[in-house]
PyMOL commands that place a pseudoatom at each C-alpha (Angstrom):
pseudoatom trace, name=CA, resn=MET, resi=1, chain=A, elem=C, hetatm=0, pos=[29.818, 0.623, 23.093]
pseudoatom trace, name=CA, resn=LYS, resi=2, chain=A, elem=C, hetatm=0, pos=[26.915, 2.439, 20.968]
pseudoatom trace, name=CA, resn=SER, resi=3, chain=A, elem=C, hetatm=0, pos=[24.331, 0.495, 22.273]
pseudoatom trace, name=CA, resn=TYR, resi=4, chain=A, elem=C, hetatm=0, pos=[25.285, 1.200, 25.896]
pseudoatom trace, name=CA, resn=GLN, resi=5, chain=A, elem=C, hetatm=0, pos=[22.267, 3.828, 26.601]
pseudoatom trace, name=CA, resn=LEU, resi=6, chain=A, elem=C, hetatm=0, pos=[19.894, 1.606, 24.858]
pseudoatom trace, name=CA, resn=ILE, resi=7, chain=A, elem=C, hetatm=0, pos=[20.648, -1.300, 27.033]
pseudoatom trace, name=CA, resn=HIS, resi=8, chain=A, elem=C, hetatm=0, pos=[19.948, 1.330, 30.284]
pseudoatom trace, name=CA, resn=GLU, resi=9, chain=A, elem=C, hetatm=0, pos=[16.842, 2.112, 28.891]
pseudoatom trace, name=CA, resn=LEU, resi=10, chain=A, elem=C, hetatm=0, pos=[15.936, -1.602, 28.608]
pseudoatom trace, name=CA, resn=ILE, resi=11, chain=A, elem=C, hetatm=0, pos=[17.086, -2.469, 31.840]
pseudoatom trace, name=CA, resn=ALA, resi=12, chain=A, elem=C, hetatm=0, pos=[14.962, 0.688, 33.417]
pseudoatom trace, name=CA, resn=LEU, resi=13, chain=A, elem=C, hetatm=0, pos=[11.927, -0.726, 31.372]
pseudoatom trace, name=CA, resn=VAL, resi=14, chain=A, elem=C, hetatm=0, pos=[12.476, -4.071, 33.192]
pseudoatom trace, name=CA, resn=GLU, resi=15, chain=A, elem=C, hetatm=0, pos=[12.437, -2.430, 36.466]
pseudoatom trace, name=CA, resn=LYS, resi=16, chain=A, elem=C, hetatm=0, pos=[9.243, -0.704, 35.468]
pseudoatom trace, name=CA, resn=LEU, resi=17, chain=A, elem=C, hetatm=0, pos=[7.560, -3.831, 34.817]
pseudoatom trace, name=CA, resn=GLU, resi=18, chain=A, elem=C, hetatm=0, pos=[8.599, -5.710, 38.313]
pseudoatom trace, name=CA, resn=GLN, resi=19, chain=A, elem=C, hetatm=0, pos=[7.259, -2.660, 39.947]
pseudoatom trace, name=CA, resn=GLN, resi=20, chain=A, elem=C, hetatm=0, pos=[4.229, -3.196, 38.260]
pseudoatom trace, name=CA, resn=ASN, resi=21, chain=A, elem=C, hetatm=0, pos=[3.954, -6.962, 39.319]
pseudoatom trace, name=CA, resn=PRO, resi=22, chain=A, elem=C, hetatm=0, pos=[5.602, -6.988, 42.770]
pseudoatom trace, name=CA, resn=GLY, resi=23, chain=A, elem=C, hetatm=0, pos=[6.515, -9.921, 44.287]
pseudoatom trace, name=CA, resn=ARG, resi=24, chain=A, elem=C, hetatm=0, pos=[6.744, -12.354, 41.279]
pseudoatom trace, name=CA, resn=GLU, resi=25, chain=A, elem=C, hetatm=0, pos=[9.284, -12.649, 38.122]
pseudoatom trace, name=CA, resn=VAL, resi=26, chain=A, elem=C, hetatm=0, pos=[7.997, -11.260, 34.968]
pseudoatom trace, name=CA, resn=THR, resi=27, chain=A, elem=C, hetatm=0, pos=[8.410, -13.668, 31.756]
pseudoatom trace, name=CA, resn=LEU, resi=28, chain=A, elem=C, hetatm=0, pos=[10.110, -12.470, 28.956]
pseudoatom trace, name=CA, resn=HIS, resi=29, chain=A, elem=C, hetatm=0, pos=[6.873, -12.973, 26.781]
pseudoatom trace, name=CA, resn=GLU, resi=30, chain=A, elem=C, hetatm=0, pos=[5.171, -10.412, 29.265]
pseudoatom trace, name=CA, resn=PHE, resi=31, chain=A, elem=C, hetatm=0, pos=[8.093, -8.174, 28.945]
pseudoatom trace, name=CA, resn=ALA, resi=32, chain=A, elem=C, hetatm=0, pos=[7.790, -8.022, 24.793]
pseudoatom trace, name=CA, resn=GLY, resi=33, chain=A, elem=C, hetatm=0, pos=[3.905, -7.058, 25.340]
pseudoatom trace, name=CA, resn=PHE, resi=34, chain=A, elem=C, hetatm=0, pos=[5.428, -4.676, 27.915]
pseudoatom trace, name=CA, resn=LEU, resi=35, chain=A, elem=C, hetatm=0, pos=[7.902, -3.142, 25.321]
pseudoatom trace, name=CA, resn=ILE, resi=36, chain=A, elem=C, hetatm=0, pos=[5.461, -2.972, 22.817]
pseudoatom trace, name=CA, resn=SER, resi=37, chain=A, elem=C, hetatm=0, pos=[3.082, -1.069, 25.016]
pseudoatom trace, name=CA, resn=GLU, resi=38, chain=A, elem=C, hetatm=0, pos=[5.389, 1.495, 26.192]
pseudoatom trace, name=CA, resn=VAL, resi=39, chain=A, elem=C, hetatm=0, pos=[7.275, 2.220, 22.675]
pseudoatom trace, name=CA, resn=GLY, resi=40, chain=A, elem=C, hetatm=0, pos=[4.058, 2.451, 21.212]
pseudoatom trace, name=CA, resn=THR, resi=41, chain=A, elem=C, hetatm=0, pos=[2.825, 5.316, 23.482]
pseudoatom trace, name=CA, resn=GLN, resi=42, chain=A, elem=C, hetatm=0, pos=[5.969, 7.170, 22.653]
pseudoatom trace, name=CA, resn=ALA, resi=43, chain=A, elem=C, hetatm=0, pos=[5.409, 6.905, 18.692]
pseudoatom trace, name=CA, resn=ASN, resi=44, chain=A, elem=C, hetatm=0, pos=[4.304, 10.300, 18.348]
pseudoatom trace, name=CA, resn=ASN, resi=45, chain=A, elem=C, hetatm=0, pos=[7.406, 11.603, 19.685]
pseudoatom trace, name=CA, resn=SER, resi=46, chain=A, elem=C, hetatm=0, pos=[10.163, 9.637, 18.190]
pseudoatom trace, name=CA, resn=VAL, resi=47, chain=A, elem=C, hetatm=0, pos=[9.329, 9.456, 14.333]
pseudoatom trace, name=CA, resn=ASN, resi=48, chain=A, elem=C, hetatm=0, pos=[11.508, 11.360, 12.076]
pseudoatom trace, name=CA, resn=ALA, resi=49, chain=A, elem=C, hetatm=0, pos=[10.576, 14.776, 10.936]
pseudoatom trace, name=CA, resn=ASP, resi=50, chain=A, elem=C, hetatm=0, pos=[9.323, 15.156, 7.821]
pseudoatom trace, name=CA, resn=ILE, resi=51, chain=A, elem=C, hetatm=0, pos=[12.305, 17.218, 5.350]
pseudoatom trace, name=CA, resn=ARG, resi=52, chain=A, elem=C, hetatm=0, pos=[9.386, 18.569, 3.469]
pseudoatom trace, name=CA, resn=PHE, resi=53, chain=A, elem=C, hetatm=0, pos=[7.699, 20.435, 6.506]
pseudoatom trace, name=CA, resn=GLY, resi=54, chain=A, elem=C, hetatm=0, pos=[8.936, 24.167, 7.170]
pseudoatom trace, name=CA, resn=GLU, resi=55, chain=A, elem=C, hetatm=0, pos=[8.523, 25.319, 10.688]
pseudoatom trace, name=CA, resn=ASN, resi=56, chain=A, elem=C, hetatm=0, pos=[5.704, 27.598, 10.601]
pseudoatom trace, name=CA, resn=GLU, resi=57, chain=A, elem=C, hetatm=0, pos=[1.929, 26.494, 11.662]
pseudoatom trace, name=CA, resn=GLY, resi=58, chain=A, elem=C, hetatm=0, pos=[2.750, 23.932, 14.929]
pseudoatom trace, name=CA, resn=PRO, resi=59, chain=A, elem=C, hetatm=0, pos=[-0.581, 22.813, 15.131]
pseudoatom trace, name=CA, resn=ALA, resi=60, chain=A, elem=C, hetatm=0, pos=[-0.670, 21.536, 11.336]
pseudoatom trace, name=CA, resn=HIS, resi=61, chain=A, elem=C, hetatm=0, pos=[2.446, 19.430, 12.411]
pseudoatom trace, name=CA, resn=GLN, resi=62, chain=A, elem=C, hetatm=0, pos=[0.844, 17.727, 15.383]
pseudoatom trace, name=CA, resn=ILE, resi=63, chain=A, elem=C, hetatm=0, pos=[-2.122, 16.790, 13.183]
pseudoatom trace, name=CA, resn=ALA, resi=64, chain=A, elem=C, hetatm=0, pos=[0.303, 15.581, 10.263]
pseudoatom trace, name=CA, resn=TYR, resi=65, chain=A, elem=C, hetatm=0, pos=[2.097, 13.468, 13.036]
pseudoatom trace, name=CA, resn=GLN, resi=66, chain=A, elem=C, hetatm=0, pos=[-0.948, 11.846, 14.581]
pseudoatom trace, name=CA, resn=LEU, resi=67, chain=A, elem=C, hetatm=0, pos=[-0.151, 7.902, 14.079]
pseudoatom trace, name=CA, resn=ASP, resi=68, chain=A, elem=C, hetatm=0, pos=[-3.190, 7.402, 11.526]
pseudoatom trace, name=CA, resn=ASN, resi=69, chain=A, elem=C, hetatm=0, pos=[-2.393, 10.290, 9.432]
pseudoatom trace, name=CA, resn=ASN, resi=70, chain=A, elem=C, hetatm=0, pos=[1.707, 9.793, 9.523]
pseudoatom trace, name=CA, resn=ILE, resi=71, chain=A, elem=C, hetatm=0, pos=[1.253, 6.315, 8.232]
pseudoatom trace, name=CA, resn=GLY, resi=72, chain=A, elem=C, hetatm=0, pos=[-1.139, 7.645, 5.480]
pseudoatom trace, name=CA, resn=ARG, resi=73, chain=A, elem=C, hetatm=0, pos=[1.262, 10.441, 4.591]
pseudoatom trace, name=CA, resn=LEU, resi=74, chain=A, elem=C, hetatm=0, pos=[3.980, 7.611, 4.145]
pseudoatom trace, name=CA, resn=PHE, resi=75, chain=A, elem=C, hetatm=0, pos=[1.775, 5.577, 2.072]
pseudoatom trace, name=CA, resn=VAL, resi=76, chain=A, elem=C, hetatm=0, pos=[1.177, 8.543, -0.218]
pseudoatom trace, name=CA, resn=TYR, resi=77, chain=A, elem=C, hetatm=0, pos=[5.009, 8.938, -0.364]
pseudoatom trace, name=CA, resn=MET, resi=78, chain=A, elem=C, hetatm=0, pos=[5.701, 5.374, -1.236]
pseudoatom trace, name=CA, resn=SER, resi=79, chain=A, elem=C, hetatm=0, pos=[3.296, 5.193, -4.009]
pseudoatom trace, name=CA, resn=ARG, resi=80, chain=A, elem=C, hetatm=0, pos=[4.686, 8.154, -5.798]
pseudoatom trace, name=CA, resn=TYR, resi=81, chain=A, elem=C, hetatm=0, pos=[8.444, 6.801, -5.680]
pseudoatom trace, name=CA, resn=ALA, resi=82, chain=A, elem=C, hetatm=0, pos=[7.031, 3.433, -7.140]
pseudoatom trace, name=CA, resn=LYS, resi=83, chain=A, elem=C, hetatm=0, pos=[4.686, 5.164, -9.945]
pseudoatom trace, name=CA, resn=SER, resi=84, chain=A, elem=C, hetatm=0, pos=[8.699, 6.974, -10.601]
pseudoatom trace, name=CA, resn=TYR, resi=85, chain=A, elem=C, hetatm=0, pos=[10.101, 3.807, -10.598]
pseudoatom trace, name=CA, resn=ILE, resi=86, chain=A, elem=C, hetatm=0, pos=[7.935, 2.053, -12.522]
pseudoatom trace, name=CA, resn=LYS, resi=87, chain=A, elem=C, hetatm=0, pos=[7.514, 4.769, -15.311]
pseudoatom trace, name=CA, resn=LYS, resi=88, chain=A, elem=C, hetatm=0, pos=[11.281, 4.399, -15.691]
pseudoatom trace, name=CA, resn=ALA, resi=89, chain=A, elem=C, hetatm=0, pos=[11.076, 0.314, -16.191]
pseudoatom trace, name=CA, resn=LEU, resi=90, chain=A, elem=C, hetatm=0, pos=[8.452, 1.093, -18.655]
pseudoatom trace, name=CA, resn=GLU, resi=91, chain=A, elem=C, hetatm=0, pos=[10.769, 3.649, -21.049]
pseudoatom trace, name=CA, resn=GLY, resi=92, chain=A, elem=C, hetatm=0, pos=[11.041, 2.431, -24.385]
pseudoatom trace, name=CA, resn=THR, resi=93, chain=A, elem=C, hetatm=0, pos=[7.241, 0.655, -24.386]
pseudoatom trace, name=CA, resn=PRO, resi=94, chain=A, elem=C, hetatm=0, pos=[4.041, 1.635, -25.560]
pseudoatom trace, name=CA, resn=LEU, resi=95, chain=A, elem=C, hetatm=0, pos=[3.351, 1.565, -21.533]
pseudoatom trace, name=CA, resn=LEU, resi=96, chain=A, elem=C, hetatm=0, pos=[2.791, 5.092, -20.265]
pseudoatom trace, name=CA, resn=ALA, resi=97, chain=A, elem=C, hetatm=0, pos=[2.264, 4.517, -16.666]
pseudoatom trace, name=CA, resn=ALA, resi=98, chain=A, elem=C, hetatm=0, pos=[1.879, 1.923, -13.721]
pseudoatom trace, name=CA, resn=GLU, resi=99, chain=A, elem=C, hetatm=0, pos=[-1.823, 1.561, -14.698]
pseudoatom trace, name=CA, resn=ASP, resi=100, chain=A, elem=C, hetatm=0, pos=[-1.045, 0.437, -18.519]
pseudoatom trace, name=CA, resn=PHE, resi=101, chain=A, elem=C, hetatm=0, pos=[1.708, -2.466, -17.038]
pseudoatom trace, name=CA, resn=THR, resi=102, chain=A, elem=C, hetatm=0, pos=[-1.350, -3.776, -14.027]
pseudoatom trace, name=CA, resn=CYS, resi=103, chain=A, elem=C, hetatm=0, pos=[-3.792, -3.573, -16.684]
pseudoatom trace, name=CA, resn=LEU, resi=104, chain=A, elem=C, hetatm=0, pos=[-1.988, -5.700, -18.867]
pseudoatom trace, name=CA, resn=ALA, resi=105, chain=A, elem=C, hetatm=0, pos=[-0.745, -8.168, -16.170]
pseudoatom trace, name=CA, resn=ILE, resi=106, chain=A, elem=C, hetatm=0, pos=[-4.393, -8.646, -15.082]
pseudoatom trace, name=CA, resn=LEU, resi=107, chain=A, elem=C, hetatm=0, pos=[-5.471, -9.494, -18.318]
pseudoatom trace, name=CA, resn=LEU, resi=108, chain=A, elem=C, hetatm=0, pos=[-2.716, -12.002, -18.747]
pseudoatom trace, name=CA, resn=THR, resi=109, chain=A, elem=C, hetatm=0, pos=[-4.360, -13.950, -16.060]
pseudoatom trace, name=CA, resn=HIS, resi=110, chain=A, elem=C, hetatm=0, pos=[-7.877, -14.324, -17.679]
pseudoatom trace, name=CA, resn=ASP, resi=111, chain=A, elem=C, hetatm=0, pos=[-8.734, -15.514, -20.781]
pseudoatom trace, name=CA, resn=GLN, resi=112, chain=A, elem=C, hetatm=0, pos=[-11.402, -12.502, -21.082]
pseudoatom trace, name=CA, resn=LEU, resi=113, chain=A, elem=C, hetatm=0, pos=[-12.707, -9.611, -19.115]
pseudoatom trace, name=CA, resn=SER, resi=114, chain=A, elem=C, hetatm=0, pos=[-15.573, -7.150, -19.626]
pseudoatom trace, name=CA, resn=LYS, resi=115, chain=A, elem=C, hetatm=0, pos=[-14.179, -3.072, -19.451]
pseudoatom trace, name=CA, resn=SER, resi=116, chain=A, elem=C, hetatm=0, pos=[-15.834, -2.799, -16.050]
pseudoatom trace, name=CA, resn=GLU, resi=117, chain=A, elem=C, hetatm=0, pos=[-14.609, -5.634, -14.653]
pseudoatom trace, name=CA, resn=LEU, resi=118, chain=A, elem=C, hetatm=0, pos=[-10.885, -4.822, -15.784]
pseudoatom trace, name=CA, resn=ILE, resi=119, chain=A, elem=C, hetatm=0, pos=[-11.390, -1.568, -14.392]
pseudoatom trace, name=CA, resn=SER, resi=120, chain=A, elem=C, hetatm=0, pos=[-12.540, -2.307, -10.978]
pseudoatom trace, name=CA, resn=HIS, resi=121, chain=A, elem=C, hetatm=0, pos=[-9.651, -4.971, -10.772]
pseudoatom trace, name=CA, resn=ASN, resi=122, chain=A, elem=C, hetatm=0, pos=[-7.030, -2.154, -12.015]
pseudoatom trace, name=CA, resn=LEU, resi=123, chain=A, elem=C, hetatm=0, pos=[-8.490, 0.009, -8.793]
pseudoatom trace, name=CA, resn=GLN, resi=124, chain=A, elem=C, hetatm=0, pos=[-9.599, 2.952, -11.397]
pseudoatom trace, name=CA, resn=GLU, resi=125, chain=A, elem=C, hetatm=0, pos=[-12.036, 5.414, -11.753]
pseudoatom trace, name=CA, resn=LYS, resi=126, chain=A, elem=C, hetatm=0, pos=[-14.357, 4.800, -14.955]
pseudoatom trace, name=CA, resn=THR, resi=127, chain=A, elem=C, hetatm=0, pos=[-12.939, 7.409, -17.018]
pseudoatom trace, name=CA, resn=SER, resi=128, chain=A, elem=C, hetatm=0, pos=[-8.942, 7.046, -16.481]
pseudoatom trace, name=CA, resn=GLY, resi=129, chain=A, elem=C, hetatm=0, pos=[-9.316, 3.089, -16.689]
pseudoatom trace, name=CA, resn=THR, resi=130, chain=A, elem=C, hetatm=0, pos=[-11.149, 3.443, -20.211]
pseudoatom trace, name=CA, resn=GLU, resi=131, chain=A, elem=C, hetatm=0, pos=[-8.380, 5.774, -21.225]
pseudoatom trace, name=CA, resn=VAL, resi=132, chain=A, elem=C, hetatm=0, pos=[-5.912, 2.964, -20.174]
pseudoatom trace, name=CA, resn=ILE, resi=133, chain=A, elem=C, hetatm=0, pos=[-7.377, 0.300, -22.265]
pseudoatom trace, name=CA, resn=ARG, resi=134, chain=A, elem=C, hetatm=0, pos=[-8.082, 2.470, -25.235]
pseudoatom trace, name=CA, resn=ARG, resi=135, chain=A, elem=C, hetatm=0, pos=[-4.287, 3.129, -25.265]
pseudoatom trace, name=CA, resn=LEU, resi=136, chain=A, elem=C, hetatm=0, pos=[-3.658, -0.583, -24.997]
pseudoatom trace, name=CA, resn=ILE, resi=137, chain=A, elem=C, hetatm=0, pos=[-6.421, -1.400, -27.711]
pseudoatom trace, name=CA, resn=THR, resi=138, chain=A, elem=C, hetatm=0, pos=[-4.561, 1.267, -29.915]
pseudoatom trace, name=CA, resn=ALA, resi=139, chain=A, elem=C, hetatm=0, pos=[-1.270, -0.097, -29.233]
pseudoatom trace, name=CA, resn=GLY, resi=140, chain=A, elem=C, hetatm=0, pos=[-2.231, -3.678, -30.249]
pseudoatom trace, name=CA, resn=LEU, resi=141, chain=A, elem=C, hetatm=0, pos=[-1.611, -5.046, -26.750]
pseudoatom trace, name=CA, resn=VAL, resi=142, chain=A, elem=C, hetatm=0, pos=[-5.284, -5.511, -26.712]
pseudoatom trace, name=CA, resn=ARG, resi=143, chain=A, elem=C, hetatm=0, pos=[-8.566, -6.474, -28.052]
pseudoatom trace, name=CA, resn=GLN, resi=144, chain=A, elem=C, hetatm=0, pos=[-11.858, -6.020, -27.545]
pseudoatom trace, name=CA, resn=TRP, resi=145, chain=A, elem=C, hetatm=0, pos=[-15.109, -7.394, -29.013]
pseudoatom trace, name=CA, resn=ASP, resi=146, chain=A, elem=C, hetatm=0, pos=[-18.953, -6.590, -28.375]
pseudoatom trace, name=CA, resn=ASP, resi=147, chain=A, elem=C, hetatm=0, pos=[-20.262, -8.859, -25.523]
pseudoatom trace, name=CA, resn=LEU, resi=148, chain=A, elem=C, hetatm=0, pos=[-22.966, -11.588, -27.034]
pseudoatom trace, name=CA, resn=LYS, resi=149, chain=A, elem=C, hetatm=0, pos=[-24.938, -11.270, -23.550]
pseudoatom trace, name=CA, resn=ASP, resi=150, chain=A, elem=C, hetatm=0, pos=[-25.154, -7.575, -23.267]
pseudoatom trace, name=CA, resn=LYS, resi=151, chain=A, elem=C, hetatm=0, pos=[-24.639, -5.549, -25.915]
pseudoatom trace, name=CA, resn=ARG, resi=152, chain=A, elem=C, hetatm=0, pos=[-23.964, -2.294, -23.582]
pseudoatom trace, name=CA, resn=SER, resi=153, chain=A, elem=C, hetatm=0, pos=[-20.662, -4.040, -22.826]
pseudoatom trace, name=CA, resn=LYS, resi=154, chain=A, elem=C, hetatm=0, pos=[-17.344, -4.806, -24.500]
pseudoatom trace, name=CA, resn=GLN, resi=155, chain=A, elem=C, hetatm=0, pos=[-15.286, -8.270, -23.709]
pseudoatom trace, name=CA, resn=ILE, resi=156, chain=A, elem=C, hetatm=0, pos=[-11.477, -7.586, -23.765]
pseudoatom trace, name=CA, resn=ALA, resi=157, chain=A, elem=C, hetatm=0, pos=[-8.358, -9.628, -23.830]
pseudoatom trace, name=CA, resn=ILE, resi=158, chain=A, elem=C, hetatm=0, pos=[-4.668, -9.816, -24.129]
pseudoatom trace, name=CA, resn=THR, resi=159, chain=A, elem=C, hetatm=0, pos=[-3.338, -10.232, -27.507]
pseudoatom trace, name=CA, resn=ASP, resi=160, chain=A, elem=C, hetatm=0, pos=[0.171, -12.057, -28.003]
pseudoatom trace, name=CA, resn=ALA, resi=161, chain=A, elem=C, hetatm=0, pos=[1.820, -8.885, -28.651]
pseudoatom trace, name=CA, resn=GLY, resi=162, chain=A, elem=C, hetatm=0, pos=[0.824, -7.811, -25.046]
pseudoatom trace, name=CA, resn=LYS, resi=163, chain=A, elem=C, hetatm=0, pos=[1.645, -11.017, -23.672]
pseudoatom trace, name=CA, resn=ASN, resi=164, chain=A, elem=C, hetatm=0, pos=[5.151, -11.032, -25.266]
pseudoatom trace, name=CA, resn=LEU, resi=165, chain=A, elem=C, hetatm=0, pos=[5.478, -7.162, -24.267]
pseudoatom trace, name=CA, resn=ILE, resi=166, chain=A, elem=C, hetatm=0, pos=[4.550, -7.806, -20.515]
pseudoatom trace, name=CA, resn=TYR, resi=167, chain=A, elem=C, hetatm=0, pos=[7.224, -10.951, -20.334]
pseudoatom trace, name=CA, resn=GLN, resi=168, chain=A, elem=C, hetatm=0, pos=[9.656, -8.678, -21.473]
pseudoatom trace, name=CA, resn=ILE, resi=169, chain=A, elem=C, hetatm=0, pos=[8.835, -6.199, -18.780]
pseudoatom trace, name=CA, resn=PHE, resi=170, chain=A, elem=C, hetatm=0, pos=[8.895, -8.260, -15.972]
pseudoatom trace, name=CA, resn=GLY, resi=171, chain=A, elem=C, hetatm=0, pos=[12.255, -8.368, -15.421]
pseudoatom trace, name=CA, resn=ASP, resi=172, chain=A, elem=C, hetatm=0, pos=[12.254, -4.668, -15.505]
pseudoatom trace, name=CA, resn=MET, resi=173, chain=A, elem=C, hetatm=0, pos=[9.587, -4.876, -12.303]
pseudoatom trace, name=CA, resn=ASN, resi=174, chain=A, elem=C, hetatm=0, pos=[12.002, -7.101, -10.492]
pseudoatom trace, name=CA, resn=HIS, resi=175, chain=A, elem=C, hetatm=0, pos=[14.248, -4.295, -9.963]
pseudoatom trace, name=CA, resn=VAL, resi=176, chain=A, elem=C, hetatm=0, pos=[11.106, -1.770, -9.205]
pseudoatom trace, name=CA, resn=GLY, resi=177, chain=A, elem=C, hetatm=0, pos=[10.297, -4.394, -6.640]
pseudoatom trace, name=CA, resn=LYS, resi=178, chain=A, elem=C, hetatm=0, pos=[13.899, -4.262, -5.252]
pseudoatom trace, name=CA, resn=MET, resi=179, chain=A, elem=C, hetatm=0, pos=[14.456, -0.424, -5.009]
pseudoatom trace, name=CA, resn=ILE, resi=180, chain=A, elem=C, hetatm=0, pos=[10.363, -0.276, -3.371]
pseudoatom trace, name=CA, resn=THR, resi=181, chain=A, elem=C, hetatm=0, pos=[11.409, -2.823, -0.336]
pseudoatom trace, name=CA, resn=GLY, resi=182, chain=A, elem=C, hetatm=0, pos=[15.108, -0.700, -0.095]
pseudoatom trace, name=CA, resn=GLU, resi=183, chain=A, elem=C, hetatm=0, pos=[16.959, -2.040, 2.678]
pseudoatom trace, name=CA, resn=LEU, resi=184, chain=A, elem=C, hetatm=0, pos=[14.593, -3.531, 4.785]
pseudoatom trace, name=CA, resn=THR, resi=185, chain=A, elem=C, hetatm=0, pos=[15.814, -6.884, 5.640]
pseudoatom trace, name=CA, resn=LEU, resi=186, chain=A, elem=C, hetatm=0, pos=[14.035, -10.281, 5.084]
pseudoatom trace, name=CA, resn=SER, resi=187, chain=A, elem=C, hetatm=0, pos=[12.067, -10.499, 8.273]
pseudoatom trace, name=CA, resn=GLU, resi=188, chain=A, elem=C, hetatm=0, pos=[11.194, -6.676, 8.114]
pseudoatom trace, name=CA, resn=LYS, resi=189, chain=A, elem=C, hetatm=0, pos=[9.930, -7.699, 4.354]
pseudoatom trace, name=CA, resn=LEU, resi=190, chain=A, elem=C, hetatm=0, pos=[7.947, -10.487, 5.436]
pseudoatom trace, name=CA, resn=THR, resi=191, chain=A, elem=C, hetatm=0, pos=[6.513, -8.165, 8.003]
pseudoatom trace, name=CA, resn=LEU, resi=192, chain=A, elem=C, hetatm=0, pos=[5.670, -5.431, 5.905]
pseudoatom trace, name=CA, resn=GLN, resi=193, chain=A, elem=C, hetatm=0, pos=[4.061, -7.990, 3.625]
pseudoatom trace, name=CA, resn=TYR, resi=194, chain=A, elem=C, hetatm=0, pos=[1.602, -9.400, 6.366]
pseudoatom trace, name=CA, resn=LEU, resi=195, chain=A, elem=C, hetatm=0, pos=[0.598, -5.922, 7.463]
pseudoatom trace, name=CA, resn=LEU, resi=196, chain=A, elem=C, hetatm=0, pos=[0.132, -4.842, 3.756]
pseudoatom trace, name=CA, resn=GLN, resi=197, chain=A, elem=C, hetatm=0, pos=[-1.854, -7.851, 2.789]
pseudoatom trace, name=CA, resn=LYS, resi=198, chain=A, elem=C, hetatm=0, pos=[-3.894, -7.318, 6.166]
pseudoatom trace, name=CA, resn=LEU, resi=199, chain=A, elem=C, hetatm=0, pos=[-4.796, -3.779, 4.955]
pseudoatom trace, name=CA, resn=GLU, resi=200, chain=A, elem=C, hetatm=0, pos=[-5.445, -5.166, 1.206]
pseudoatom trace, name=CA, resn=ASN, resi=201, chain=A, elem=C, hetatm=0, pos=[-8.067, -7.592, 2.813]
pseudoatom trace, name=CA, resn=PHE, resi=202, chain=A, elem=C, hetatm=0, pos=[-9.693, -4.677, 4.403]
pseudoatom trace, name=CA, resn=HIS, resi=203, chain=A, elem=C, hetatm=0, pos=[-9.598, -2.262, 1.405]
pseudoatom trace, name=CA, resn=GLN, resi=204, chain=A, elem=C, hetatm=0, pos=[-10.376, -5.115, -1.000]
pseudoatom trace, name=CA, resn=VAL, resi=205, chain=A, elem=C, hetatm=0, pos=[-14.063, -5.413, 1.055]
pseudoatom trace, name=CA, resn=HIS, resi=206, chain=A, elem=C, hetatm=0, pos=[-14.784, -1.851, 0.862]
pseudoatom trace, name=CA, resn=HIS, resi=207, chain=A, elem=C, hetatm=0, pos=[-13.738, -1.685, -3.030]
pseudoatom trace, name=CA, resn=GLU, resi=208, chain=A, elem=C, hetatm=0, pos=[-16.088, -4.373, -4.091]
pseudoatom trace, name=CA, resn=ASN, resi=209, chain=A, elem=C, hetatm=0, pos=[-18.942, -3.544, -2.160]
pseudoatom trace, name=CA, resn=LYS, resi=210, chain=A, elem=C, hetatm=0, pos=[-18.327, 0.320, -2.947]
pseudoatom trace, name=CA, resn=THR, resi=211, chain=A, elem=C, hetatm=0, pos=[-19.262, 1.143, 0.394]
pseudoatom trace, name=CA, resn=ILE, resi=212, chain=A, elem=C, hetatm=0, pos=[-17.440, 4.457, 0.625]
pseudoatom trace, name=CA, resn=ALA, resi=213, chain=A, elem=C, hetatm=0, pos=[-19.362, 6.663, -2.165]
pseudoatom trace, name=CA, resn=SER, resi=214, chain=A, elem=C, hetatm=0, pos=[-19.427, 9.993, -0.234]
pseudoatom trace, name=CA, resn=LYS, resi=215, chain=A, elem=C, hetatm=0, pos=[-17.375, 12.015, 2.183]
pseudoatom trace, name=CA, resn=GLU, resi=216, chain=A, elem=C, hetatm=0, pos=[-20.096, 11.084, 5.202]
pseudoatom trace, name=CA, resn=ASP, resi=217, chain=A, elem=C, hetatm=0, pos=[-19.544, 7.414, 4.545]
pseudoatom trace, name=CA, resn=LEU, resi=218, chain=A, elem=C, hetatm=0, pos=[-15.564, 7.838, 4.637]
pseudoatom trace, name=CA, resn=LYS, resi=219, chain=A, elem=C, hetatm=0, pos=[-16.586, 9.870, 7.949]
pseudoatom trace, name=CA, resn=THR, resi=220, chain=A, elem=C, hetatm=0, pos=[-18.720, 6.922, 9.139]
pseudoatom trace, name=CA, resn=VAL, resi=221, chain=A, elem=C, hetatm=0, pos=[-16.434, 4.141, 8.681]
pseudoatom trace, name=CA, resn=ALA, resi=222, chain=A, elem=C, hetatm=0, pos=[-13.358, 6.194, 9.846]
pseudoatom trace, name=CA, resn=GLU, resi=223, chain=A, elem=C, hetatm=0, pos=[-15.589, 6.877, 13.054]
pseudoatom trace, name=CA, resn=GLN, resi=224, chain=A, elem=C, hetatm=0, pos=[-16.236, 2.870, 13.246]
pseudoatom trace, name=CA, resn=LEU, resi=225, chain=A, elem=C, hetatm=0, pos=[-12.851, 2.147, 13.045]
pseudoatom trace, name=CA, resn=THR, resi=226, chain=A, elem=C, hetatm=0, pos=[-11.756, 4.762, 15.687]
pseudoatom trace, name=CA, resn=GLY, resi=227, chain=A, elem=C, hetatm=0, pos=[-14.094, 2.977, 17.913]
pseudoatom trace, name=CA, resn=ARG, resi=228, chain=A, elem=C, hetatm=0, pos=[-12.533, -0.613, 17.420]
pseudoatom trace, name=CA, resn=SER, resi=229, chain=A, elem=C, hetatm=0, pos=[-8.884, 0.507, 17.923]
pseudoatom trace, name=CA, resn=LEU, resi=230, chain=A, elem=C, hetatm=0, pos=[-9.427, 2.082, 21.509]
for i in range(1, 230): cmd.bond("trace and resi %d" % i, "trace and resi %d" % (i + 1))
show_as sticks, trace
zoom trace
C-alpha cells in the first residue's frame, strides 16, 4: 500500500496531539487545526526544489525558499506562463499582448472611460498604458475624443470592431484559463480562487490609494504585515 507511510505519520501526529492533551479525547476539529500547524512548520523543508537553481550560494537558496519569497517567485512564474499562453491565443489578431486584451475587455463593460481611468483599471504605468491605447486606436478597436469637462483629458470607448474582435477572442481565452489552472481539482480551484481574491482585495486598495510610491513605502507596509502575521 503506497500510503502506508502516510498513515503511520498521521497516527504519530495523533499520538503527539494526545500527549499534549492528557486525560481527554481530542476531536477531529482539533486534529485538523493541529495538522495544519504541524505542516506549516515543516513547509520550508518540504517545498519542491526549483529546477532553475544551481548548487552554488546556499544562503541565496535559503532566502529564495522563505515562505513569502517562495510564493512571490511562484507568482512571477505563473504570470509569465499565463502571458505566453495569452500571446498564443492572440495570434492572428491585431492584439499584441495580454494588456491589449484586458484593456478592450474593460472598455467593453463601460460606456466610456478617461485614459487615466483605463490605465489604472488595467494596472499599468502611464507610459505603457498610453502605448497600448495608441495601438488599439490605430487598429480601429477604440475611439477617443476630447473631454468636454477637462480639456487636458481624453475620453475613450470601444468600437463595434473592438466588440466583435473581443467576443471572437473569448473562446480562445477559455483555453488559456484551462491551461493556467492545469490539473487542479474543482475543490482546489475554488480554494485558489478564494485565496487569490483575498490577495486581490488587499492589493487593489494599495493600488487605488497609491500607498506604495517608493521603496520606503514598500518597506513600511511589508514590516507592518510581518508584525500582523506573527
